[in-house]
C-alpha positions as CSV (number, residue, x, y, z in Angstrom):
1,M,106.2,117.4,100.6
2,K,107.8,119.9,98.3
3,V,106.7,118.4,94.9
4,I,103.3,117.0,94.0
5,R,103.1,113.3,93.5
6,K,102.7,112.3,89.9
7,W,100.4,109.5,90.5
8,G,96.8,110.0,91.4
9,L,93.9,107.8,92.3
10,L,94.0,105.9,89.0
11,F,97.5,104.7,89.7
12,S,96.6,103.6,93.3
13,L,93.7,101.6,91.9
14,L,95.9,99.9,89.3
15,V,98.5,99.0,91.9
16,A,95.8,97.6,94.2
17,M,94.4,95.4,91.3
18,T,97.9,94.2,90.5
19,L,98.5,93.2,94.1
20,I,95.3,91.2,94.1
21,V,96.2,89.4,90.9
22,S,99.8,88.7,92.1
23,A,98.6,87.5,95.5
24,C,96.2,85.0,93.9
25,G,98.5,83.8,91.0
26,G,102.1,84.2,92.3
27,E,104.1,81.3,93.8
28,E,104.2,81.2,97.6
29,G,106.7,83.6,99.1
30,E,107.8,85.2,95.8
31,A,108.4,88.9,95.8
32,S,105.7,89.7,93.2
33,G,103.1,88.7,95.8
34,E,103.9,91.8,97.8
35,N,104.5,95.3,96.8
36,A,108.1,96.5,97.4
37,G,108.0,99.5,99.7
38,D,104.8,98.5,101.6
39,G,106.7,97.7,104.8
40,D,105.4,94.1,105.1
41,K,108.1,92.0,103.5
42,G,110.4,89.8,105.6
43,A,113.5,91.3,104.0
44,V,114.7,94.8,102.9
45,K,116.1,94.7,99.4
46,I,118.6,97.3,98.3
47,G,119.7,97.7,94.6
48,V,123.2,99.2,94.3
49,L,124.2,100.8,91.0
50,A,127.9,101.3,90.5
51,S,130.6,101.5,87.8
52,L,132.1,98.0,88.4
53,T,134.0,98.0,85.1
54,G,135.5,100.7,82.9
55,A,137.1,104.1,83.6
56,L,135.4,104.5,87.0
57,E,135.7,100.9,88.1
58,S,137.9,101.9,91.1
59,Y,135.3,104.3,92.3
60,G,132.6,101.7,92.0
61,E,134.7,99.2,93.9
62,Q,135.5,101.7,96.7
63,T,131.8,102.5,97.1
64,K,130.8,98.8,97.1
65,R,133.4,98.0,99.8
66,G,132.2,100.9,101.9
67,F,128.6,100.0,101.5
68,E,129.2,96.4,102.7
69,L,131.3,97.6,105.7
70,G,128.6,100.2,106.5
71,L,125.9,97.6,106.7
72,E,128.1,95.5,108.9
73,Y,128.8,98.5,111.2
74,A,125.3,99.8,111.3
75,T,123.7,96.3,112.0
76,D,126.4,95.1,114.4
77,G,127.2,92.3,111.9
78,T,123.7,90.9,111.9
79,M,122.8,92.2,108.4
80,E,119.3,92.8,109.9
81,V,117.3,95.9,110.7
82,A,114.1,95.9,112.7
83,G,113.9,92.1,112.5
84,K,114.3,92.1,108.7
85,K,117.2,90.6,106.7
86,I,119.0,93.0,104.4
87,E,119.5,91.8,100.8
88,V,121.8,93.7,98.5
89,I,121.9,93.3,94.7
90,Y,124.8,95.0,92.8
91,E,124.5,96.1,89.1
92,D,127.2,97.4,86.9
93,T,126.2,100.6,85.1
94,E,129.3,100.4,82.9
95,T,129.4,104.2,83.2
96,D,126.7,104.4,80.5
97,P,123.4,106.3,81.4
98,K,121.4,104.0,79.1
99,V,122.7,100.9,80.8
100,A,122.2,102.5,84.2
101,R,118.6,103.2,83.4
102,Q,118.0,99.6,82.2
103,K,119.7,98.1,85.2
104,A,117.7,100.3,87.5
105,L,114.4,99.3,85.8
106,G,115.4,95.6,86.4
107,L,116.0,96.3,90.0
108,L,112.7,98.1,90.4
109,E,110.5,95.8,88.3
110,D,112.1,92.4,88.5
111,E,113.8,92.5,91.9
112,E,111.3,94.9,93.5
113,V,113.9,96.6,95.6
114,D,112.9,98.8,98.4
115,F,115.9,101.2,97.9
116,L,118.3,102.2,95.2
117,M,121.8,103.4,95.9
118,G,124.4,104.9,93.5
119,S,126.0,105.7,91.3
120,S,129.7,106.4,90.4
121,S,128.8,108.7,87.5
122,S,126.6,111.8,87.6
123,G,125.4,111.0,84.1
124,D,124.3,107.6,85.2
125,T,122.6,108.9,88.3
126,L,120.7,111.6,86.5
127,A,119.3,108.9,84.2
128,V,118.0,107.0,87.2
129,T,116.7,109.6,89.6
130,P,113.4,110.1,87.7
131,L,112.7,106.4,88.1
132,A,113.0,106.7,91.9
133,E,110.1,109.2,91.8
134,E,108.1,107.2,89.2
135,Y,108.3,104.0,91.3
136,E,108.2,105.8,94.6
137,R,111.4,104.3,96.0
138,I,114.1,106.1,98.0
139,M,117.4,106.5,96.2
140,V,120.5,107.4,98.2
141,V,123.0,109.0,95.9
142,E,126.7,108.2,96.3
143,P,129.2,109.2,95.1
144,A,127.8,111.3,92.1
145,V,128.4,115.0,92.7
146,A,126.5,117.0,90.0
147,D,124.7,119.9,91.6
148,S,121.6,119.2,89.4
149,I,120.9,116.0,91.3
150,T,119.7,117.9,94.3
151,G,119.2,121.1,92.3
152,S,117.3,121.5,89.0
153,E,116.6,117.7,88.7
154,Y,115.6,117.3,92.4
155,N,112.7,115.1,93.4
156,D,111.5,114.1,96.9
157,Y,112.8,110.5,96.7
158,I,116.5,111.5,96.4
159,F,118.8,111.8,99.4
160,R,122.5,112.3,98.8
161,T,125.3,111.3,101.1
162,A,127.9,112.4,98.5
163,R,129.0,116.0,98.6
164,N,128.0,118.1,95.6
165,S,130.1,120.1,93.2
166,T,129.5,123.4,95.0
167,Q,130.7,121.9,98.3
168,D,133.9,121.0,96.5
169,A,134.1,124.4,94.8
170,V,133.9,126.3,98.1
171,A,136.8,124.3,99.5
172,A,138.9,124.6,96.3
173,A,138.3,128.4,95.9
174,A,139.2,129.1,99.5
175,A,142.7,127.6,98.9
176,I,143.8,129.9,96.1
177,A,141.2,132.6,95.1
178,G,141.7,136.3,95.9
179,D,141.6,139.8,94.4
180,G,143.2,139.9,90.9
181,V,144.2,136.2,90.8
182,D,143.9,134.7,87.3
183,I,142.7,131.1,87.2
184,A,142.1,128.7,84.3
185,T,140.2,125.4,84.7
186,L,140.5,121.9,83.1
187,A,137.7,119.4,83.4
188,P,136.1,116.5,81.6
189,D,133.3,117.4,79.2
190,S,130.6,115.8,81.4
191,S,128.0,116.7,84.0
192,F,130.6,116.1,86.7
193,G,133.2,118.3,85.0
194,R,130.9,121.2,83.9
195,D,129.0,121.4,87.2
196,G,132.3,121.3,89.1
197,V,133.8,124.2,87.1
198,S,130.6,126.2,87.2
199,A,130.4,126.0,91.0
200,F,134.2,126.8,91.3
201,V,133.9,129.8,89.0
202,T,131.1,131.3,91.1
203,A,133.0,130.7,94.4
204,A,136.3,132.0,93.0
205,E,134.8,135.1,91.5
206,D,133.0,135.9,94.7
207,L,136.5,136.0,96.3
208,G,137.7,138.4,93.6
209,A,139.5,136.1,91.2
210,N,139.4,136.3,87.4
211,I,138.6,133.1,85.4
212,T,140.7,133.5,82.2
213,H,140.0,130.2,80.5
214,E,137.7,127.1,80.8
215,E,139.0,124.0,79.1
216,Y,136.9,120.8,78.7
217,A,138.4,117.6,77.5
218,D,136.9,114.3,76.3
219,Q,136.4,112.3,79.5
220,N,137.8,109.2,77.8
221,A,140.8,111.0,76.3
222,T,144.4,109.8,76.8
223,D,146.1,112.7,75.1
224,F,145.5,116.1,76.7
225,T,148.3,118.0,74.8
226,A,146.0,120.3,72.8
227,N,143.9,121.1,75.9
228,I,146.9,121.9,78.1
229,Q,148.4,124.1,75.3
230,K,145.3,126.3,75.3
231,I,145.7,126.8,79.1
232,I,149.4,127.7,78.7
233,E,148.4,130.3,76.1
234,A,145.9,131.8,78.5
235,D,148.8,132.4,81.0
236,P,146.9,132.1,84.3
237,D,148.4,132.2,87.8
238,Y,146.7,128.9,88.7
239,L,145.2,125.9,86.9
240,F,142.3,124.4,88.8
241,V,141.7,120.8,87.7
242,V,138.5,118.8,88.1
243,W,139.0,115.2,87.1
244,A,137.8,111.7,87.9
245,G,138.7,108.3,86.5
246,A,141.8,106.3,85.5
247,N,142.9,108.4,82.5
248,T,144.1,111.5,84.4
249,P,146.0,114.5,82.8
250,W,148.6,114.7,85.5
251,N,151.5,113.2,83.7
252,Q,151.0,115.5,80.7
253,I,150.6,118.5,82.9
254,S,154.0,117.6,84.4
255,D,155.6,116.8,81.0
256,M,154.5,120.2,79.6
257,K,156.1,121.9,82.6
258,L,153.2,124.3,83.6
259,Q,154.8,125.0,86.9
260,D,158.0,126.0,85.2
261,K,155.9,128.5,83.2
262,G,154.6,130.1,86.4
263,I,151.3,128.3,86.4
264,Q,150.6,126.8,89.8
265,I,148.4,123.7,90.0
266,T,145.5,123.1,92.4
267,T,142.9,120.5,92.7
268,G,141.0,118.2,95.0
269,A,143.3,115.4,96.2
270,P,141.9,112.3,94.5
271,D,142.0,108.6,95.3
272,I,145.3,106.8,96.1
273,A,145.9,105.5,92.5
274,A,145.7,109.0,91.1
275,L,147.8,110.5,93.9
276,A,150.6,108.2,92.7
277,T,150.6,110.1,89.4
278,M,150.9,113.5,91.2
279,K,154.4,113.3,92.7
280,Q,155.4,116.5,90.9
281,L,152.7,118.3,92.9
282,V,154.3,117.9,96.4
283,G,153.6,121.1,98.3
284,M,150.3,121.8,96.5
285,K,147.6,123.3,98.6
286,G,144.1,122.1,97.9
287,F,141.3,120.1,99.5
288,T,140.0,116.6,99.6
289,V,136.8,114.7,100.2
290,Y,138.6,112.1,102.4
291,Y,141.9,110.5,103.3
292,H,141.9,107.9,105.9
293,T,144.2,109.8,108.4
294,L,142.2,113.0,108.3
295,P,138.9,112.4,110.2
296,D,139.2,112.0,114.0
297,N,136.2,110.0,115.1
298,E,135.3,106.4,116.2
299,V,133.4,105.5,113.0
300,N,136.4,106.3,110.9
301,D,138.7,104.4,113.3
302,W,136.4,101.3,112.9
303,L,136.4,101.7,109.1
304,V,140.2,101.9,108.8
305,E,140.7,98.9,111.1
306,K,138.1,96.7,109.5
307,H,139.1,97.6,105.9
308,K,142.7,96.7,106.6
309,E,141.6,93.4,108.2
310,K,139.3,92.5,105.3
311,Y,141.4,93.7,102.4
312,D,145.0,92.6,103.1
313,G,146.1,95.7,104.8
314,D,144.7,98.2,102.3
315,V,143.4,101.4,103.7
316,P,139.9,102.8,102.7
317,D,140.1,105.1,99.7
318,L,138.4,108.3,98.6
319,F,134.9,107.0,98.1
320,T,134.9,104.1,100.7
321,P,133.5,106.3,103.5
322,G,130.7,107.5,101.2
323,G,129.5,104.0,100.6
324,M,129.6,103.4,104.3
325,S,127.7,106.6,105.0
326,A,125.0,105.6,102.5
327,A,124.6,102.2,104.3
328,I,124.5,103.8,107.7
329,A,121.8,106.3,106.5
330,I,119.6,103.6,105.2
331,V,119.9,101.5,108.4
332,D,119.3,104.5,110.7
333,A,116.2,105.5,108.7
334,L,114.8,101.9,108.9
335,T,115.5,101.7,112.6
336,Q,113.5,104.9,113.1
337,T,110.6,103.6,111.0
338,D,110.7,100.1,112.6
339,G,111.4,98.6,109.3
340,D,108.7,100.4,107.3
341,T,109.9,100.9,103.8
342,N,107.0,103.1,102.7
343,A,108.5,106.0,100.8
344,D,106.4,108.7,102.4
345,T,107.3,107.4,105.8
346,L,111.0,107.3,105.0
347,I,111.0,110.8,103.4
348,E,109.4,112.2,106.6
349,T,112.0,110.4,108.7
350,M,115.1,111.2,106.6
351,E,114.4,114.9,106.1
352,G,116.6,116.7,108.6
353,M,118.0,113.3,109.8
354,S,121.6,113.4,111.3
355,F,123.7,110.3,111.4
356,D,127.3,109.5,112.4
357,T,129.7,108.6,109.5
358,P,133.5,108.2,109.0
359,K,133.4,111.9,108.1
360,G,131.7,113.0,111.3
361,T,128.0,113.8,111.6
362,M,126.1,114.2,108.4
363,T,122.7,115.8,108.1
364,F,120.2,115.5,105.2
365,R,119.1,119.1,104.7
366,E,115.3,119.2,104.8
367,E,115.0,121.6,101.8
368,D,117.0,119.5,99.2
369,H,118.1,116.3,100.9
370,Q,121.8,117.2,100.4
371,A,124.0,115.8,103.2
372,L,126.0,118.6,104.9
373,Q,129.4,117.2,105.8
374,E,133.1,117.8,106.5
375,L,135.7,118.5,103.8
376,Y,139.4,118.9,104.4
377,A,141.9,121.6,103.5
378,I,145.2,119.9,102.8
379,T,148.8,120.2,101.6
380,L,150.4,117.3,99.6
381,E,153.6,116.2,101.4
382,E,156.1,113.4,101.0
383,Q,156.0,110.8,103.7
384,D,158.5,108.0,104.5
385,G,157.3,104.6,103.4
386,V,154.5,106.0,101.2
387,D,155.1,106.1,97.4
388,Y,152.6,108.9,96.7
389,P,152.1,112.5,98.0
390,V,150.1,112.3,101.2
391,P,147.3,114.8,102.0
392,V,148.2,116.4,105.3
393,L,145.5,118.2,107.2
394,E,145.6,122.0,107.3
395,R,142.1,122.3,108.8
396,V,138.7,120.6,108.8
397,L,136.1,122.5,106.7
398,T,132.9,122.2,108.7
399,P,129.5,121.3,107.3
400,E,128.4,124.8,108.0
401,E,131.4,126.3,106.0
402,T,130.9,124.0,103.0
403,A,127.0,124.1,102.9
404,P,126.0,124.8,99.3
405,P,123.1,127.1,98.3
406,I,119.7,125.5,98.0
407,M,119.3,125.0,94.3
408,N,116.0,123.2,93.8
409,Q,113.8,126.2,94.4
């Protein structure tokens, strides 16, 4: 273990007394009669935290779909692992850290879940990760990307299938940075945005670029005129944009004609809804976390086929494979522990564990539990029959290339 457990002998005695009281006074078969995480229950309970309403609703829905399909794939449709039924409880965080914490407490105390999974927002996730340690439950983080989750705020109970901001930054910088290149950035004023820019700045400067301006906008804003004007005044060669959510700045970037002013745009290719607002960026070089045609493996083939079948021909979107990867990781770990949900046993099992996902083989790095994974260098191109710019593969960025530094030391 890399951190000392907070709870000593007194906590163990209190838990033991609680179990005795619950076993004597609880109704037959109710969850309070057995301690979640002790490996003896007839079912494995997973609490999923996601933004199911609000600005990140689409991300929450993509993750939810992927998680459900991942459980189907990993269990061969039985929804069982090691002879135990898998039960999933979804909670909407409303993209509010206070709500996320309260929903997590309900899952841990009332539902007595064995695992947590989520969430769509880094702020929500950082409000919950200390609870995983306090209640000694494994939390699989997806799709939140803030470096601090597996960095400064790391604890042993957190495993992340999502990539982190630095993995994104390495890919983004490689596309445009070089000696003497002037770059400005635009991002939401949030953990996601600031971590993304910080990591990008480091990667770009290492390649010789100059960061001339950093602009942070209200993540709930609908008017970015003032923010974009500051970027125009900084006169960079490139504008690197970090953004997430429904209220994107792309239309205003186009309306204010940055490219006509000699400012080239680059970013991570987002989900399909956001790609539809980026038609003016055809030809842009950048990177992406996922597009359904990019990975070449059997797991992704299964995901695309099943997603189309279940959702009226719709293809999996940006964060669907992440939800699937989180589900596969949980099932693989439980298969190896023969259904034992004890956190210490799971940590020992999951550290260094490799598992097959729609994005190829992921590995939970032992030192910080960050999943090393593929990203994709792409160019946005027009494609017949598709009403948005399509990410076309330039090359696969391997897990070794995009591995971030260990930041929890």
